[in-house]
VMD Tcl script that draws the C-alpha trace (Angstrom):
set ca {
  {0.00 0.00 0.00}
  {2.89 2.37 0.76}
  {4.43 1.64 -2.63}
  {1.24 2.67 -4.44}
  {1.31 6.16 -2.87}
  {3.18 8.93 -4.72}
  {4.99 9.92 -1.51}
  {5.34 6.29 -0.28}
  {3.49 7.36 2.90}
  {0.02 6.50 4.23}
  {-2.47 8.55 6.26}
  {-2.46 7.70 9.95}
  {-6.23 7.39 10.37}
  {-9.18 5.00 10.71}
  {-9.68 4.63 6.96}
  {-6.17 3.24 6.56}
  {-6.71 0.76 9.41}
  {-9.95 -0.42 7.81}
  {-8.27 -0.83 4.40}
  {-5.44 -2.92 5.89}
  {-7.93 -5.05 7.78}
  {-10.01 -5.68 4.64}
  {-7.04 -6.49 2.39}
  {-5.32 -8.83 4.84}
  {-8.43 -10.43 6.33}
  {-6.81 -10.21 9.77}
  {-8.65 -10.36 13.09}
  {-6.06 -8.43 15.10}
  {-6.37 -4.79 16.21}
  {-4.67 -3.09 13.24}
  {-4.51 0.34 14.91}
  {-2.67 -1.10 17.91}
  {-0.36 -3.08 15.65}
  {0.59 0.02 13.59}
  {1.17 2.06 16.76}
  {3.39 -0.71 18.15}
  {5.40 -0.68 14.92}
  {5.87 3.08 15.38}
  {6.46 3.30 19.14}
  {7.55 -0.10 20.45}
  {9.62 -1.84 17.78}
  {12.45 0.71 17.48}
  {16.17 0.67 16.77}
  {18.12 1.92 19.80}
  {20.86 3.54 17.69}
  {18.81 5.43 15.09}
  {15.54 5.76 16.99}
  {13.66 4.60 13.88}
  {10.90 2.04 14.27}
  {9.50 -0.38 11.71}
  {7.42 2.72 10.88}
  {8.02 6.41 11.55}
  {5.17 8.89 11.87}
  {4.10 12.48 12.35}
  {0.63 13.79 13.22}
  {-0.91 12.81 9.88}
  {1.23 10.19 8.10}
  {3.34 7.11 8.71}
  {6.12 5.57 6.59}
  {9.11 3.21 6.57}
  {12.55 4.84 6.47}
  {14.21 1.73 5.00}
  {11.52 1.52 2.32}
  {11.98 5.22 1.44}
  {15.72 4.60 0.99}
  {15.11 1.67 -1.33}
  {12.54 3.56 -3.39}
  {14.90 6.55 -3.67}
  {17.47 4.21 -5.25}
  {14.75 2.94 -7.58}
  {13.72 6.49 -8.58}
  {17.38 7.48 -9.14}
  {17.95 4.44 -11.34}
  {14.78 5.15 -13.33}
  {15.89 8.76 -13.90}
  {19.37 7.64 -15.03}
  {17.86 5.22 -17.54}
  {15.55 7.93 -18.85}
  {18.46 10.34 -19.33}
  {20.54 7.61 -21.00}
  {17.68 6.89 -23.42}
  {17.35 10.57 -24.36}
  {21.12 10.85 -24.84}
  {21.21 7.74 -27.04}
  {18.40 9.16 -29.20}
  {20.22 12.46 -29.52}
  {23.50 10.71 -30.48}
  {21.67 8.68 -33.12}
  {19.77 11.48 -34.83}
  {21.63 14.60 -33.75}
  {19.67 17.81 -34.20}
  {16.35 18.12 -35.99}
  {18.00 19.34 -39.22}
  {20.08 16.14 -39.56}
  {16.98 14.06 -38.83}
  {15.09 15.84 -41.63}
  {17.98 15.14 -44.06}
  {17.70 11.43 -43.35}
  {13.94 11.52 -43.94}
  {14.40 13.44 -47.25}
  {16.87 10.83 -48.57}
  {14.42 8.06 -47.74}
  {11.61 9.92 -49.56}
  {13.80 10.34 -52.70}
  {14.63 6.65 -52.66}
  {10.93 5.76 -52.42}
  {10.13 8.03 -55.42}
  {12.81 6.27 -57.49}
  {11.38 2.88 -56.60}
  {7.91 4.11 -57.55}
  {9.09 5.04 -61.07}
  {10.74 1.67 -61.55}
  {7.58 -0.05 -60.38}
  {5.55 1.65 -63.10}
  {7.89 0.28 -65.78}
  {7.85 -3.18 -64.25}
  {4.03 -3.09 -64.11}
  {3.78 -2.31 -67.83}
  {6.19 -5.10 -68.77}
  {4.46 -7.66 -66.60}
  {0.87 -7.17 -67.81}
  {1.19 -9.83 -70.49}
  {2.89 -12.24 -68.11}
  {0.13 -11.65 -65.54}
  {-2.48 -12.96 -67.96}
  {-0.62 -16.25 -68.26}
  {-0.02 -16.42 -64.48}
  {-3.70 -15.73 -63.80}
  {-4.77 -18.70 -65.87}
  {-2.28 -20.95 -64.07}
  {-3.54 -19.77 -60.66}
  {-7.16 -20.41 -61.63}
  {-6.37 -24.00 -62.54}
  {-4.33 -24.44 -59.37}
  {-7.19 -23.06 -57.23}
  {-9.53 -25.68 -58.64}
  {-7.16 -28.41 -57.46}
  {-6.79 -26.74 -54.03}
  {-10.59 -26.51 -53.65}
  {-10.90 -30.25 -54.18}
  {-8.14 -30.93 -51.64}
  {-9.80 -28.63 -49.11}
  {-12.98 -30.66 -49.21}
  {-11.10 -33.80 -48.26}
  {-9.14 -31.90 -45.59}
  {-12.39 -30.64 -44.02}
  {-13.55 -34.24 -43.63}
  {-10.26 -35.13 -41.94}
  {-10.32 -32.07 -39.68}
  {-13.69 -33.16 -38.32}
  {-12.00 -36.24 -36.90}
  {-10.79 -34.49 -33.74}
  {-8.44 -36.18 -31.28}
  {-8.35 -35.28 -27.61}
  {-5.02 -34.76 -25.88}
  {-4.92 -34.96 -22.10}
  {-3.06 -32.28 -20.13}
  {-2.59 -33.33 -16.52}
  {-1.89 -30.33 -14.27}
  {-0.86 -32.57 -11.39}
  {1.94 -33.99 -13.60}
  {3.42 -30.58 -14.44}
  {6.95 -30.26 -13.03}
  {8.05 -26.92 -14.45}
  {7.00 -24.07 -16.73}
  {10.55 -23.81 -18.11}
  {12.49 -26.03 -20.55}
  {13.99 -29.20 -19.06}
  {17.51 -27.69 -18.74}
  {16.28 -24.82 -16.51}
  {17.48 -24.72 -12.89}
  {15.29 -22.85 -10.41}
  {16.94 -20.49 -7.94}
  {15.65 -18.02 -5.39}
  {16.08 -14.32 -6.07}
  {17.96 -13.13 -2.98}
  {17.97 -9.52 -4.23}
  {14.18 -9.37 -4.02}
  {14.27 -10.96 -0.57}
  {16.66 -8.26 0.64}
  {14.43 -5.51 -0.77}
  {11.38 -6.69 1.18}
  {10.84 -5.27 4.66}
  {9.12 -7.21 7.45}
  {5.60 -6.03 6.58}
  {6.09 -6.94 2.91}
  {7.39 -10.38 3.84}
  {4.32 -10.97 6.03}
  {1.99 -9.84 3.24}
  {3.75 -12.01 0.66}
  {3.57 -15.04 2.98}
  {-0.21 -14.53 3.11}
  {-0.34 -14.62 -0.71}
  {1.67 -17.86 -0.83}
  {-0.58 -19.37 1.85}
  {-3.66 -18.55 -0.25}
  {-2.05 -20.25 -3.27}
  {-1.67 -23.61 -1.42}
  {1.73 -24.37 -2.98}
  {1.71 -27.90 -1.54}
  {-0.57 -29.03 -4.39}
  {2.28 -28.50 -6.90}
  {5.56 -30.37 -7.32}
  {8.45 -28.87 -5.27}
  {10.24 -27.56 -8.39}
  {7.10 -25.96 -9.81}
  {6.23 -24.50 -6.42}
  {9.62 -22.73 -6.23}
  {9.24 -21.35 -9.77}
  {5.73 -20.00 -9.17}
  {6.77 -18.48 -5.82}
  {9.65 -16.57 -7.45}
  {7.41 -15.36 -10.29}
  {4.78 -14.13 -7.82}
  {7.53 -12.44 -5.81}
  {8.68 -10.51 -8.91}
  {5.11 -9.44 -9.63}
  {4.62 -8.43 -5.97}
  {7.77 -6.26 -6.01}
  {6.70 -4.59 -9.28}
  {4.51 -1.52 -8.51}
  {2.11 -1.94 -11.46}
  {1.23 -5.56 -10.60}
  {1.45 -5.55 -6.79}
  {-2.27 -4.89 -6.17}
  {-3.25 -7.63 -8.63}
  {-1.01 -10.23 -6.97}
  {-2.84 -9.69 -3.67}
  {-5.90 -11.30 -5.33}
  {-4.11 -14.53 -6.36}
  {-5.30 -17.79 -4.83}
  {-4.98 -21.50 -5.65}
  {-8.02 -21.54 -7.95}
  {-6.78 -18.58 -10.01}
  {-3.30 -20.11 -10.16}
  {-4.64 -23.43 -11.47}
  {-6.64 -21.56 -14.11}
  {-3.45 -19.72 -15.19}
  {-1.56 -23.04 -15.36}
  {-4.32 -24.52 -17.49}
  {-4.08 -21.71 -20.06}
  {-0.26 -21.90 -20.00}
  {-0.30 -25.68 -20.56}
  {-2.73 -25.44 -23.48}
  {-0.68 -22.70 -25.15}
  {2.50 -24.75 -24.66}
  {1.02 -27.76 -26.48}
  {0.22 -25.67 -29.56}
  {3.65 -24.04 -29.90}
  {6.76 -23.72 -27.77}
  {6.61 -20.60 -25.60}
  {9.78 -18.57 -26.13}
  {9.73 -16.60 -22.85}
  {7.88 -18.86 -20.36}
  {8.15 -16.60 -17.29}
  {6.75 -13.50 -19.05}
  {3.95 -15.52 -20.64}
  {3.01 -17.17 -17.33}
  {2.76 -13.73 -15.71}
  {0.25 -12.77 -18.43}
  {-1.67 -15.99 -17.73}
  {-1.89 -15.05 -14.02}
  {-3.17 -11.53 -14.80}
  {-5.67 -12.99 -17.27}
  {-6.88 -15.49 -14.65}
  {-7.49 -12.64 -12.19}
  {-9.85 -11.03 -14.72}
  {-11.99 -14.17 -15.09}
  {-15.33 -14.63 -13.35}
  {-15.81 -17.31 -10.72}
  {-17.89 -19.40 -13.16}
  {-15.17 -19.49 -15.84}
  {-12.64 -21.06 -13.45}
  {-14.81 -24.14 -12.80}
  {-13.17 -27.15 -14.45}
  {-11.54 -30.51 -13.74}
  {-8.29 -29.44 -12.05}
  {-6.57 -32.77 -12.67}
  {-7.29 -33.40 -16.36}
  {-8.06 -30.94 -19.12}
  {-8.96 -32.05 -22.64}
  {-7.49 -29.87 -25.39}
  {-8.73 -30.38 -28.96}
  {-6.21 -30.55 -31.78}
  {-6.25 -31.79 -35.35}
}
mol new
graphics top color blue
foreach p $ca { graphics top sphere $p radius 0.5 }
foreach p [lrange $ca 0 end-1] q [lrange $ca 1 end] { graphics top cylinder $p $q radius 0.2 }
display resetview
């Protein structure tokens, strides 16, 4: 919630306590817990608590430091991009020269095309007749192919047998950098997400992979709120769509595609996620 605020700070009031209580589903006294994090759990050397506060707001000093690094890095990348664009095109006058040369080249091609068109008219008549005859043969073949395509085979995809979303030579590893970026409150919130996903229903290898993917999505500002909605049912629905796509063609970037499957699953209604979680039948010719 702090990350989603422009100042990375939250109002110290009843509305915030209610929002935390609703999002976490906790039964504890949230107001008391926040006040303890501000007043009780403090560092003797710096005087900072898990949270710091003034009359209206509360925040995390360690989180502010991390986000400042993030903002600095984002600004550096933006400046580097602008500099690279300037180095490539130079000033506007040079850019216009490049465009003018391209336009002249296109005009020259256009003239040549007119000549080629005139010369090829006679040949086109012959080619047209050949294509007509060929299309007749193709039409006959299509009729027989339609009969064959109606003979549909069912291929079973067993979710419980899935070991990994990556190729067989992939080795899973935990992202320690993300772990170090998470403060205590974030770790608690992420543990709640993992608990809702019931990772024990997956193989150990697959469980590690999914956990690391969810962790990346949780630590990314634009997807953090969405990840809070993930549960085991949504995750199984995402795996189903991933497995079906993977049988049709090999997925080039599995992790990025699986993230899209998760976000898509979160947009589905409760009715659309009702299916046999152990076996899914996918039709193919």
